[in-house]
Backbone as JSON Lines, residues from 0, in Angstrom:
{"i":0,"aa":"M","n":[80.28,80.03,180.9],"ca":[80.07,78.68,180.91],"c":[79.9,78.21,179.56]}
{"i":1,"aa":"F","n":[79.22,79.04,178.72],"ca":[78.82,78.65,177.35],"c":[80.17,78.71,176.49]}
{"i":2,"aa":"R","n":[81.11,79.56,176.82],"ca":[82.36,79.57,176.23],"c":[83.28,78.45,176.32]}
{"i":3,"aa":"F","n":[83.15,77.88,177.61],"ca":[83.77,76.5,177.88],"c":[83.33,75.5,177.07]}
{"i":4,"aa":"F","n":[82.03,75.33,176.86],"ca":[81.51,74.27,175.95],"c":[81.93,74.34,174.52]}
{"i":5,"aa":"K","n":[81.88,75.7,173.95],"ca":[82.22,75.99,172.66],"c":[83.62,75.47,172.41]}
{"i":6,"aa":"I","n":[84.64,75.76,173.32],"ca":[85.96,75.52,173.26],"c":[86.19,74.01,173.38]}
{"i":7,"aa":"S","n":[85.46,73.47,174.24],"ca":[85.57,71.87,174.45],"c":[85.14,71.14,173.11]}
{"i":8,"aa":"I","n":[84.05,71.61,172.48],"ca":[83.51,70.97,171.37],"c":[84.56,71.14,170.17]}
{"i":9,"aa":"L","n":[85.01,72.37,170.11],"ca":[86.06,72.65,169.14],"c":[87.35,71.82,169.34]}
{"i":10,"aa":"L","n":[87.76,71.6,170.49],"ca":[88.94,70.7,170.71],"c":[88.63,69.36,170.36]}
{"i":11,"aa":"V","n":[87.58,68.81,170.61],"ca":[87.2,67.42,170.23],"c":[87.15,67.27,168.69]}
{"i":12,"aa":"L","n":[86.46,68.26,168.16],"ca":[86.38,68.12,166.57],"c":[87.72,68.33,165.94]}
{"i":13,"aa":"F","n":[88.54,69.15,166.53],"ca":[89.88,69.43,165.8],"c":[90.89,68.4,166.08]}
{"i":14,"aa":"F","n":[91.01,67.97,167.4],"ca":[92.22,67.02,167.74],"c":[91.85,65.63,167.63]}
{"i":15,"aa":"L","n":[90.73,65.13,167.86],"ca":[90.41,63.65,167.97],"c":[90.72,63.04,166.59]}
{"i":16,"aa":"P","n":[90.3,63.58,165.43],"ca":[90.67,62.93,164.18],"c":[92.15,62.9,163.88]}
{"i":17,"aa":"S","n":[93.08,63.63,164.69],"ca":[94.5,63.37,164.5],"c":[94.98,62.1,164.79]}
{"i":18,"aa":"I","n":[94.31,61.4,165.53],"ca":[94.74,59.97,165.93],"c":[94.63,59.14,164.67]}
{"i":19,"aa":"A","n":[93.83,59.47,163.8],"ca":[93.48,58.64,162.65],"c":[94.79,58.56,161.72]}
{"i":20,"aa":"F","n":[95.81,59.5,161.87],"ca":[96.94,59.56,161.06],"c":[97.9,58.48,161.33]}
{"i":21,"aa":"A","n":[97.63,57.69,162.4],"ca":[98.58,56.5,162.81],"c":[98.47,55.44,161.74]}
{"i":22,"aa":"E","n":[99.68,54.82,161.5],"ca":[99.75,53.85,160.51],"c":[99.07,52.54,160.91]}
{"i":23,"aa":"S","n":[98.86,51.59,160.05],"ca":[98.07,50.35,160.28],"c":[98.64,49.6,161.27]}
{"i":24,"aa":"N","n":[99.99,49.41,161.66],"ca":[100.54,48.54,162.46],"c":[100.78,49.43,163.88]}
{"i":25,"aa":"P","n":[99.92,49.22,164.78],"ca":[99.94,49.98,165.93],"c":[101.12,49.78,166.84]}
{"i":26,"aa":"S","n":[101.79,48.59,166.81],"ca":[102.85,48.36,167.59],"c":[104.17,49.24,167.24]}
{"i":27,"aa":"E","n":[104.11,49.69,165.98],"ca":[105.24,50.54,165.77],"c":[105.01,52.11,165.89]}
{"i":28,"aa":"N","n":[103.73,52.32,166.3],"ca":[103.27,53.78,166.37],"c":[102.8,54.14,167.87]}
{"i":29,"aa":"L","n":[102.97,53.4,168.77],"ca":[102.58,53.74,170.16],"c":[103.71,54.14,170.87]}
{"i":30,"aa":"G","n":[103.56,55.07,171.87],"ca":[104.55,55.42,172.82],"c":[103.96,56.1,174.01]}
{"i":31,"aa":"A","n":[104.89,56.6,174.93],"ca":[104.43,57.27,176.07],"c":[105.19,58.58,176.27]}
{"i":32,"aa":"F","n":[104.66,59.66,176.94],"ca":[105.35,60.79,177.15],"c":[105.13,61.34,178.47]}
{"i":33,"aa":"I","n":[106.14,62.1,179.01],"ca":[105.86,62.73,180.29],"c":[106.58,64.06,179.99]}
{"i":34,"aa":"E","n":[106.0,65.13,180.51],"ca":[106.5,66.51,180.48],"c":[106.21,67.28,181.69]}
{"i":35,"aa":"G","n":[107.13,68.2,182.03],"ca":[106.8,69.13,183.15],"c":[107.42,70.51,182.81]}
{"i":36,"aa":"G","n":[106.86,71.58,183.38],"ca":[107.34,72.82,183.06],"c":[106.93,73.82,184.22]}
{"i":37,"aa":"M","n":[107.44,75.06,183.89],"ca":[107.08,76.1,184.78],"c":[107.48,77.5,183.98]}
{"i":38,"aa":"N","n":[106.97,78.63,184.56],"ca":[107.38,79.91,184.0],"c":[107.88,80.82,185.18]}
{"i":39,"aa":"E","n":[108.16,82.04,184.89],"ca":[108.79,83.04,185.84],"c":[107.8,83.45,186.89]}
{"i":40,"aa":"D","n":[106.49,83.15,186.65],"ca":[105.44,83.53,187.68],"c":[105.05,82.36,188.55]}
{"i":41,"aa":"D","n":[105.83,81.38,188.61],"ca":[105.7,80.22,189.37],"c":[104.38,79.41,189.0]}
{"i":42,"aa":"A","n":[104.02,79.46,187.75],"ca":[103.1,78.44,187.12],"c":[103.72,77.19,186.74]}
{"i":43,"aa":"N","n":[103.04,76.14,187.07],"ca":[103.68,74.76,186.77],"c":[102.67,73.96,186.1]}
{"i":44,"aa":"N","n":[103.22,72.94,185.37],"ca":[102.35,71.95,184.74],"c":[103.07,70.65,184.78]}
{"i":45,"aa":"L","n":[102.24,69.55,184.7],"ca":[102.67,68.22,184.45],"c":[101.79,67.46,183.57]}
{"i":46,"aa":"R","n":[102.23,66.84,182.54],"ca":[101.38,66.15,181.63],"c":[102.06,64.86,181.27]}
{"i":47,"aa":"F","n":[101.22,63.8,181.06],"ca":[101.66,62.5,180.66],"c":[100.53,61.76,179.89]}
{"i":48,"aa":"G","n":[101.0,60.84,179.08],"ca":[100.01,60.12,178.32],"c":[100.58,59.32,177.22]}
{"i":49,"aa":"L","n":[99.91,59.03,176.12],"ca":[100.17,58.27,175.07],"c":[100.56,59.09,173.85]}
{"i":50,"aa":"C","n":[101.39,58.69,172.97],"ca":[101.83,59.12,171.71],"c":[101.26,58.17,170.67]}
{"i":51,"aa":"V","n":[100.6,58.64,169.54],"ca":[100.13,57.81,168.57],"c":[100.82,58.43,167.28]}
{"i":52,"aa":"G","n":[101.01,57.47,166.41],"ca":[101.44,57.91,165.02],"c":[102.82,58.47,165.0]}
{"i":53,"aa":"D","n":[103.77,58.06,165.8],"ca":[105.01,58.51,165.97],"c":[105.87,58.17,164.63]}
{"i":54,"aa":"N","n":[105.68,58.88,163.6],"ca":[106.48,58.69,162.39],"c":[107.31,59.92,162.24]}
{"i":55,"aa":"P","n":[108.13,59.94,161.23],"ca":[109.15,61.04,161.13],"c":[108.44,62.54,161.07]}
{"i":56,"aa":"Y","n":[107.21,62.67,160.83],"ca":[106.59,63.93,160.6],"c":[105.47,64.31,161.57]}
{"i":57,"aa":"F","n":[104.92,63.34,162.21],"ca":[103.68,63.67,162.97],"c":[103.67,62.8,164.24]}
{"i":58,"aa":"T","n":[103.13,63.36,165.38],"ca":[102.77,62.62,166.62],"c":[101.6,63.18,167.19]}
{"i":59,"aa":"G","n":[100.55,62.42,167.4],"ca":[99.43,62.76,168.11],"c":[99.61,62.38,169.65]}
{"i":60,"aa":"L","n":[99.02,63.18,170.47],"ca":[99.31,63.09,171.96],"c":[97.92,63.09,172.62]}
{"i":61,"aa":"I","n":[97.72,62.21,173.63],"ca":[96.46,62.22,174.41],"c":[96.86,61.81,175.83]}
{"i":62,"aa":"G","n":[96.4,62.63,176.81],"ca":[96.9,62.23,178.24],"c":[96.12,63.06,179.29]}
{"i":63,"aa":"L","n":[96.86,63.03,180.35],"ca":[96.35,63.85,181.59],"c":[97.22,65.0,181.81]}
{"i":64,"aa":"E","n":[96.74,66.09,182.28],"ca":[97.58,67.31,182.53],"c":[97.14,67.93,183.9]}
{"i":65,"aa":"F","n":[98.06,68.41,184.66],"ca":[97.78,69.1,185.82],"c":[98.39,70.46,185.76]}
{"i":66,"aa":"L","n":[97.66,71.46,186.1],"ca":[98.03,72.86,186.01],"c":[97.89,73.46,187.46]}
{"i":67,"aa":"D","n":[98.72,74.57,187.86],"ca":[98.36,75.18,189.01],"c":[98.27,76.69,188.86]}
{"i":68,"aa":"R","n":[97.82,77.04,187.65],"ca":[97.48,78.52,187.42],"c":[96.49,78.61,186.47]}
{"i":69,"aa":"P","n":[95.38,79.37,186.69],"ca":[95.34,80.39,187.73],"c":[95.13,79.71,189.07]}
{"i":70,"aa":"D","n":[94.51,78.42,189.2],"ca":[94.37,77.7,190.37],"c":[94.83,76.26,189.99]}
{"i":71,"aa":"N","n":[94.44,75.27,190.89],"ca":[94.85,73.93,190.62],"c":[93.8,73.28,189.72]}
{"i":72,"aa":"Y","n":[94.14,72.79,188.56],"ca":[93.26,72.1,187.73],"c":[93.91,70.88,187.3]}
{"i":73,"aa":"S","n":[93.03,69.81,186.94],"ca":[93.45,68.64,186.39],"c":[92.45,68.17,185.25]}
{"i":74,"aa":"G","n":[92.91,67.63,184.21],"ca":[92.08,67.38,183.02],"c":[92.74,66.65,181.99]}
{"i":75,"aa":"I","n":[92.04,66.67,180.82],"ca":[92.56,65.88,179.75],"c":[93.1,66.84,178.63]}
{"i":76,"aa":"T","n":[94.27,66.35,178.11],"ca":[94.98,66.98,177.01],"c":[95.02,66.21,175.75]}
{"i":77,"aa":"I","n":[94.77,66.96,174.67],"ca":[94.79,66.24,173.32],"c":[95.5,67.23,172.42]}
{"i":78,"aa":"G","n":[96.42,66.61,171.54],"ca":[97.11,67.53,170.57],"c":[97.98,66.71,169.59]}
{"i":79,"aa":"F","n":[98.77,67.5,168.72],"ca":[99.6,66.88,167.93],"c":[100.83,67.73,167.71]}
{"i":80,"aa":"R","n":[101.85,67.15,167.22],"ca":[103.03,67.89,166.93],"c":[103.47,67.42,165.36]}
{"i":81,"aa":"T","n":[104.0,68.36,164.6],"ca":[104.6,68.12,163.42],"c":[106.11,68.5,163.5]}
{"i":82,"aa":"K","n":[106.93,67.64,162.9],"ca":[108.4,67.82,163.13],"c":[109.24,67.37,161.88]}
{"i":83,"aa":"T","n":[110.44,67.65,161.97],"ca":[111.32,67.13,160.93],"c":[111.97,65.78,161.27]}
{"i":84,"aa":"P","n":[112.41,65.04,160.18],"ca":[113.01,63.64,160.61],"c":[114.48,63.53,160.92]}
{"i":85,"aa":"Y","n":[114.97,64.52,161.69],"ca":[116.42,64.44,161.95],"c":[116.66,64.09,163.4]}
{"i":86,"aa":"V","n":[117.81,63.94,163.76],"ca":[118.23,63.56,165.14],"c":[117.86,64.74,166.02]}
{"i":87,"aa":"I","n":[118.16,65.94,165.65],"ca":[117.55,67.19,166.37],"c":[116.52,67.7,165.62]}
{"i":88,"aa":"C","n":[115.32,67.51,166.15],"ca":[114.12,67.83,165.29],"c":[113.33,69.11,165.93]}
{"i":89,"aa":"P","n":[113.41,70.11,165.17],"ca":[112.45,71.28,165.5],"c":[111.03,70.87,165.32]}
{"i":90,"aa":"F","n":[110.12,71.32,166.05],"ca":[108.73,70.99,165.94],"c":[107.9,72.1,166.28]}
{"i":91,"aa":"I","n":[106.64,71.98,165.75],"ca":[105.56,72.84,166.14],"c":[104.25,72.06,166.53]}
{"i":92,"aa":"G","n":[103.46,72.48,167.28],"ca":[102.29,71.74,167.67],"c":[101.18,72.57,168.28]}
{"i":93,"aa":"I","n":[100.17,71.96,168.62],"ca":[99.0,72.46,169.31],"c":[98.36,71.43,170.15]}
{"i":94,"aa":"H","n":[98.01,71.85,171.37],"ca":[97.15,70.95,172.09],"c":[96.02,71.69,172.89]}
{"i":95,"aa":"G","n":[95.09,71.04,173.28],"ca":[94.0,71.68,174.03],"c":[93.78,71.01,175.4]}
{"i":96,"aa":"F","n":[93.34,71.63,176.38],"ca":[93.18,71.23,177.67],"c":[91.72,71.59,178.16]}
{"i":97,"aa":"V","n":[91.17,70.5,178.81],"ca":[89.89,70.82,179.36],"c":[89.88,70.1,180.84]}
{"i":98,"aa":"G","n":[89.66,70.96,181.85],"ca":[89.78,70.4,183.24],"c":[88.93,71.11,184.2]}
{"i":99,"aa":"A","n":[88.89,70.54,185.41],"ca":[88.32,71.03,186.55],"c":[89.2,71.27,187.67]}
{"i":100,"aa":"G","n":[88.8,72.13,188.64],"ca":[89.58,72.43,189.75],"c":[88.81,73.11,190.83]}
{"i":101,"aa":"R","n":[89.52,73.49,191.84],"ca":[88.85,74.19,193.07],"c":[89.54,75.53,193.04]}
{"i":102,"aa":"D","n":[88.62,76.6,193.1],"ca":[89.12,77.99,193.06],"c":[88.96,78.52,194.47]}
{"i":103,"aa":"K","n":[90.0,79.08,194.99],"ca":[89.97,79.59,196.33],"c":[89.3,81.03,196.12]}
{"i":104,"aa":"T","n":[88.48,81.29,197.21],"ca":[87.81,82.67,197.2],"c":[88.43,83.5,198.26]}
{"i":105,"aa":"F","n":[89.07,84.56,197.97],"ca":[89.82,85.29,198.87],"c":[89.15,86.65,199.4]}
{"i":106,"aa":"D","n":[87.94,86.96,198.83],"ca":[87.29,88.1,199.3],"c":[86.46,87.97,200.56]}
{"i":107,"aa":"G","n":[87.09,88.44,201.52],"ca":[86.46,88.49,202.83],"c":[85.74,89.83,203.18]}
{"i":108,"aa":"T","n":[85.59,90.73,202.29],"ca":[84.96,91.92,202.52],"c":[83.35,91.94,202.48]}
{"i":109,"aa":"K","n":[82.81,90.85,201.94],"ca":[81.39,90.86,201.84],"c":[80.8,89.56,202.37]}
{"i":110,"aa":"D","n":[81.52,88.85,203.22],"ca":[81.05,87.46,203.6],"c":[80.3,87.4,204.97]}
{"i":111,"aa":"G","n":[80.23,88.59,205.64],"ca":[79.5,88.72,207.04],"c":[80.19,87.97,208.09]}
{"i":112,"aa":"V","n":[81.51,87.78,207.89],"ca":[82.33,87.03,208.92],"c":[83.51,87.83,209.33]}
{"i":113,"aa":"D","n":[83.93,87.85,210.62],"ca":[85.1,88.4,211.12],"c":[86.26,87.57,210.87]}
{"i":114,"aa":"N","n":[86.86,87.62,209.69],"ca":[87.94,86.74,209.29],"c":[89.2,86.89,209.94]}
{"i":115,"aa":"D","n":[89.55,88.18,210.41],"ca":[90.81,88.47,211.06],"c":[90.73,88.46,212.52]}
{"i":116,"aa":"N","n":[89.5,88.19,213.11],"ca":[89.22,88.14,214.54],"c":[89.62,89.39,215.27]}
{"i":117,"aa":"D","n":[89.31,90.64,214.68],"ca":[89.49,91.85,215.46],"c":[88.24,92.56,215.86]}
{"i":118,"aa":"G","n":[86.97,91.87,215.73],"ca":[85.77,92.25,216.27],"c":[85.0,93.13,215.25]}
{"i":119,"aa":"T","n":[85.48,93.28,214.05],"ca":[84.79,93.98,213.05],"c":[84.57,93.09,211.79]}
{"i":120,"aa":"K","n":[83.35,93.1,211.27],"ca":[83.03,92.3,210.09],"c":[83.21,93.07,208.74]}
{"i":121,"aa":"D","n":[83.62,92.38,207.72],"ca":[83.72,92.87,206.32],"c":[84.49,94.21,206.27]}
{"i":122,"aa":"E","n":[85.72,94.26,206.76],"ca":[86.61,95.5,206.63],"c":[87.22,95.47,205.08]}
{"i":123,"aa":"S","n":[87.62,96.54,204.71],"ca":[88.2,96.59,203.39],"c":[89.36,95.66,203.17]}
{"i":124,"aa":"D","n":[90.23,95.53,204.3],"ca":[91.4,94.71,204.17],"c":[91.26,93.24,204.61]}
{"i":125,"aa":"E","n":[90.04,92.87,204.8],"ca":[89.86,91.51,205.39],"c":[89.83,90.44,204.2]}
{"i":126,"aa":"E","n":[90.41,89.31,204.51],"ca":[90.46,88.19,203.66],"c":[89.93,86.95,204.26]}
{"i":127,"aa":"S","n":[89.4,86.01,203.34],"ca":[88.92,84.75,203.8],"c":[89.64,83.72,203.07]}
{"i":128,"aa":"F","n":[90.24,82.77,203.64],"ca":[91.03,81.69,202.88],"c":[90.38,80.33,202.85]}
{"i":129,"aa":"D","n":[89.09,80.12,203.47],"ca":[88.57,78.84,203.64],"c":[87.42,78.48,202.69]}
{"i":130,"aa":"E","n":[87.12,79.47,201.69],"ca":[85.98,79.1,200.78],"c":[86.49,78.59,199.43]}
{"i":131,"aa":"Y","n":[85.9,77.7,198.93],"ca":[86.3,77.12,197.7],"c":[85.12,76.78,196.83]}
{"i":132,"aa":"K","n":[85.35,76.99,195.54],"ca":[84.15,76.69,194.57],"c":[84.83,75.96,193.33]}
{"i":133,"aa":"D","n":[84.0,74.92,192.87],"ca":[84.37,74.25,191.77],"c":[84.41,75.07,190.5]}
{"i":134,"aa":"T","n":[85.37,74.96,189.71],"ca":[85.5,75.65,188.52],"c":[86.06,74.86,187.38]}
{"i":135,"aa":"F","n":[85.82,75.37,186.02],"ca":[86.45,74.67,184.92],"c":[87.33,75.56,184.13]}
{"i":136,"aa":"L","n":[88.29,74.96,183.31],"ca":[89.22,75.66,182.58],"c":[89.33,74.92,181.29]}
{"i":137,"aa":"S","n":[89.37,75.64,180.24],"ca":[89.76,75.05,178.96],"c":[90.85,76.06,178.37]}
{"i":138,"aa":"A","n":[91.66,75.47,177.64],"ca":[92.83,76.25,177.07],"c":[93.23,75.7,175.68]}
{"i":139,"aa":"L","n":[93.72,76.56,174.79],"ca":[94.11,76.09,173.57],"c":[95.69,76.54,173.52]}
{"i":140,"aa":"C","n":[96.58,75.65,173.38],"ca":[98.0,75.83,173.53],"c":[98.89,75.69,172.36]}
{"i":141,"aa":"P","n":[99.25,76.57,171.55],"ca":[100.25,76.48,170.48],"c":[101.62,76.26,171.17]}
{"i":142,"aa":"E","n":[102.53,75.44,170.59],"ca":[103.82,75.21,171.03],"c":[104.84,75.14,170.02]}
{"i":143,"aa":"A","n":[106.02,75.34,170.49],"ca":[107.27,75.19,169.61],"c":[108.4,74.65,170.34]}
{"i":144,"aa":"G","n":[109.22,73.7,169.73],"ca":[110.17,73.21,170.58],"c":[111.29,72.43,169.71]}
{"i":145,"aa":"L","n":[112.04,71.59,170.46],"ca":[113.03,70.82,169.96],"c":[113.05,69.47,170.52]}
{"i":146,"aa":"A","n":[112.93,68.43,169.76],"ca":[113.11,67.06,170.15],"c":[114.53,66.44,169.76]}
{"i":147,"aa":"V","n":[115.12,65.92,170.76],"ca":[116.45,65.29,170.47],"c":[116.33,63.92,170.61]}
{"i":148,"aa":"K","n":[116.54,63.22,169.57],"ca":[116.52,61.7,169.47],"c":[117.69,61.07,170.3]}
{"i":149,"aa":"L","n":[117.22,60.19,171.24],"ca":[118.36,59.45,171.95],"c":[118.2,57.92,171.6]}
{"i":150,"aa":"G","n":[118.69,57.57,170.42],"ca":[118.49,56.27,170.0],"c":[117.24,56.08,169.19]}
{"i":151,"aa":"D","n":[116.83,54.99,168.71],"ca":[115.59,54.82,167.96],"c":[114.33,54.98,168.52]}
{"i":152,"aa":"E","n":[114.29,54.86,169.86],"ca":[113.01,54.85,170.59],"c":[112.72,55.95,171.61]}
{"i":153,"aa":"Y","n":[113.78,56.81,171.91],"ca":[113.64,57.72,172.97],"c":[113.92,59.21,172.37]}
{"i":154,"aa":"Q","n":[113.27,60.11,173.05],"ca":[113.49,61.5,172.67],"c":[113.46,62.39,173.98]}
{"i":155,"aa":"L","n":[114.29,63.34,173.91],"ca":[114.26,64.41,175.02],"c":[113.52,65.62,174.3]}
{"i":156,"aa":"I","n":[112.43,66.11,174.99],"ca":[111.57,67.11,174.45],"c":[111.88,68.42,175.19]}
{"i":157,"aa":"L","n":[112.15,69.62,174.5],"ca":[112.25,70.85,175.16],"c":[111.22,71.84,174.36]}
{"i":158,"aa":"S","n":[110.32,72.4,175.07],"ca":[109.32,73.21,174.33],"c":[109.0,74.43,175.2]}
{"i":159,"aa":"A","n":[108.3,75.39,174.45],"ca":[107.65,76.44,175.08],"c":[106.2,76.56,174.5]}
{"i":160,"aa":"K","n":[105.24,76.84,175.26],"ca":[103.81,76.86,174.84],"c":[103.11,77.97,175.62]}
{"i":161,"aa":"Y","n":[102.15,78.41,174.85],"ca":[101.34,79.64,175.42],"c":[99.95,79.13,175.68]}
{"i":162,"aa":"Y","n":[99.47,79.29,176.86],"ca":[98.09,78.93,177.3],"c":[97.17,80.05,177.05]}
{"i":163,"aa":"F","n":[96.28,79.98,176.05],"ca":[95.13,80.8,175.81],"c":[93.9,80.17,176.53]}
{"i":164,"aa":"T","n":[93.67,80.72,177.72],"ca":[92.62,80.07,178.56],"c":[91.36,80.88,178.35]}
{"i":165,"aa":"D","n":[90.24,80.17,178.69],"ca":[88.73,80.75,178.65],"c":[88.65,81.63,179.79]}
{"i":166,"aa":"K","n":[89.58,82.04,180.66],"ca":[89.31,82.91,181.91],"c":[89.87,84.24,181.48]}
{"i":167,"aa":"G","n":[90.25,84.59,180.27],"ca":[90.58,85.91,179.93],"c":[92.02,86.24,179.75]}
{"i":168,"aa":"D","n":[92.4,87.36,179.26],"ca":[93.85,87.73,179.09],"c":[94.74,87.67,180.38]}
{"i":169,"aa":"E","n":[94.16,87.95,181.51],"ca":[95.1,87.94,182.58],"c":[95.41,86.61,183.08]}
{"i":170,"aa":"Y","n":[94.72,85.62,182.54],"ca":[95.14,84.18,182.94],"c":[95.92,83.44,181.79]}
{"i":171,"aa":"N","n":[96.13,84.13,180.59],"ca":[96.97,83.46,179.66],"c":[98.47,83.58,180.09]}
{"i":172,"aa":"Y","n":[99.22,82.56,179.71],"ca":[100.64,82.6,180.18],"c":[101.53,81.58,179.34]}
{"i":173,"aa":"W","n":[102.83,81.76,179.47],"ca":[103.79,80.88,178.87],"c":[104.12,79.72,179.84]}
{"i":174,"aa":"I","n":[104.51,78.61,179.3],"ca":[105.11,77.57,180.21],"c":[106.27,76.95,179.4]}
{"i":175,"aa":"Y","n":[107.47,76.74,180.0],"ca":[108.54,76.14,179.37],"c":[108.91,74.77,179.93]}
{"i":176,"aa":"N","n":[108.77,73.78,179.0],"ca":[108.61,72.39,179.38],"c":[110.01,71.67,179.05]}
{"i":177,"aa":"I","n":[110.16,70.56,179.83],"ca":[111.2,69.54,179.43],"c":[110.56,68.15,179.7]}
{"i":178,"aa":"G","n":[110.8,67.33,178.73],"ca":[110.02,66.04,178.81],"c":[110.87,64.91,178.16]}
{"i":179,"aa":"F","n":[110.17,63.77,178.13],"ca":[110.82,62.59,177.63],"c":[109.69,61.81,176.92]}
{"i":180,"aa":"Q","n":[110.11,61.14,175.73],"ca":[109.16,60.41,174.99],"c":[109.76,59.08,174.61]}
{"i":181,"aa":"A","n":[109.04,58.0,174.75],"ca":[109.51,56.69,174.42],"c":[108.47,55.98,173.59]}
{"i":182,"aa":"S","n":[109.02,55.19,172.46],"ca":[108.1,54.43,171.65],"c":[108.13,53.09,172.18]}
{"i":183,"aa":"F","n":[107.04,52.43,171.99],"ca":[106.88,50.95,172.38],"c":[107.23,50.01,171.26]}
C-alpha cells in the first residue's frame, strides 16, 4: 500500500506541472482525445480527456482511463507527449495512471465452502468465483507513437505503451493504441 502512495505522489509532482507549459491563450491550446487499445493477452484499455498546450512540440494530457488487466480498474491518467511539428509526427511520451477496481478472488481451497457442490470442502482443485475485494493500481507508462495530422485541428494517434504497475513484473504489459485528438 505504501508503494501505491509513493507512486501516486511522484505522478502528481512530475505530471501536474506539465500543464503550465500551455500558452497564455487557452482557446488555442485546448483539445480532447480518445484512445483505445489492446494486446495479444486480451488486455484492453480506454482513455479519454483533455489536451492542454497543443503546440508543435508538446501536449499535456489529463483524463479518465479504464483498464481490464490485471482486473477491471478505472482511474485518472495524467501525462505528456513531445513530438515533431510535421504532418506525420513521431512522438514519445509518458503518463501515469492511478485507479481503483474490484479484484476477483478465485482461491476456493481455503474458504471453508463446498464451491463445486461435490460434498467435500476445500479440495485442491476447488475454485470460488463470487468473492471480490477492492484494490488499487498505479502505473507509469512510457509510450512511443505516430500522430498523423488530419487538417489543422485533428490528429490520428497510433501508439505503443508499456505499463509498469505497482503489482509486480507479472502484471506489467504492453498496450497498442489507436486514437483521435481534436483541438478546440
